[in-house]
N, C-alpha and C positions, 0 to 999 in steps of 0.2 A: 504495500499500500504506500503511495507517495506521501511523503511529508507536505503538509500544506503550510505555505509561508505567511498567507494573510488573503486578503480580498484584494482582486484586481480591480472589479467594478461591479455595480449592482444596476438593474435596469428598473425605472419607473414609467408606467403607461401614462400619456397625458393626452387630452383631447384638443388643447390650444397651446401650441409650443411658445408662443410668444408671452401670454400670460404666465404660463407655467416656468418659462426662463426667468421672468421677471420675479415671480414668487421665490423660487429656489436661489436666485443670487441676492434680492433685497430684503427678503423676509427671512429666509432660513440662513443664509451667509455662506452659501456655495460661490466658488469662484468660476466664472465663464472661461471654459477652455476652447471649445470650437464647435463648430455647427455644419453638418452635412448640407450642401447648397438645397437640396430638396426638403430640408429641415425635419426630416424623419427621424434622425437622431441628432440631439445636443448632448456634448459632452461637458461636464462640470467637474470641479473638482471639489471634494469635502474633506479636508485635513490629511490629504494624501491617498484618498480612496476616490477612484472616478466614478461618478452618476452618471449615467445615461438615461435621459430623456426620451422616451420613444413614442412617437405620434401613433395614435390609436384612435379609433372612432368613439364618440361619447354614446352612451354614459360608460365612463372607466368602472364606476361602482355600480352593480344592478342591484343591490339588496338594501336592506335599511342601514343607515349610519349609525351602527352600535359600536363596541369596542373593537370591531373587524375581526373577531374570533383569534386575538392576538397577531394577526398579520400585520406587521408596521415596518417603517424605517426608522432605526434610531440613530440620531447625531449626538456624539459627546461633545460638550462642552467643560470647560475649566471651572471649578467650584467658585473661583472668583466672579465668571462670569454668567454663572447660571440662572441666578434671580433676574438679571438684567436681562438676559437673553427670553426669559418666560414674561417679564414684565414688558419687553418690546413687541413681542406677540400681540398682547393685550392692546397696547398702544397703536398698533398698526391695523388694528379690528379683527385679529386673528381669534377664534374661541378656543380656549384653551379646555377640553372637555373633562380632561381627567388628570389629576396630580396626586403623586404618592412618594414617599420615601421608604424604598424596600430595604429591609435588613436582612441578613442569614441566609439568603439565596445563592443562586450562581451569579447574577448579576445584580449588585446592590448600587444603592444611591437615590437621590432624589432625582424625579422625571415628570415630565409634563408632556401630555398628549394633545395633538392639535390635528389638523386636516390641510391637506393641499388644496388648490382651487378644484380639484377633480375627486375630493372627497377620501383621497387616499391618507391613511392614518401615519403620523409621523410622530416622533418623539425627541425632546430634548433631555439629554441626561447628564449628570455628574456622576461617572462611574468612579465610585468608592472603593469597589471590590469586584474582582472576577476570579471565581474559584474555578480551575481546569479540571482539578482533581478531587472528585467528591467520593 
């Protein structure tokens, strides 16, 4: 079995590329890297991990907007910036639909959940612990 070194990229489906690029750069804090001329794929950087925004037809989320049954994308922020990041979401009109400070699990720390313009669940987390061996 290969030894995994990390995540090279992950993909997020979006229905409006320009709107989502603006959201992920101006609200989430990703950096724009490149975009295919046909805008089918937009490349962003999230702290050294590439995020691909992939153009898809709306609606992206076809069911009710609940806790997404655990399916979401989490972005790590430093402890000193965590509260400002969450407050910044609210200031920019983004609904933070759930917050908690989980302890004693595999991935610990304060976290806040919100949605992108298509309803995809996202998370800001100040990861305080990550237990590889349990």
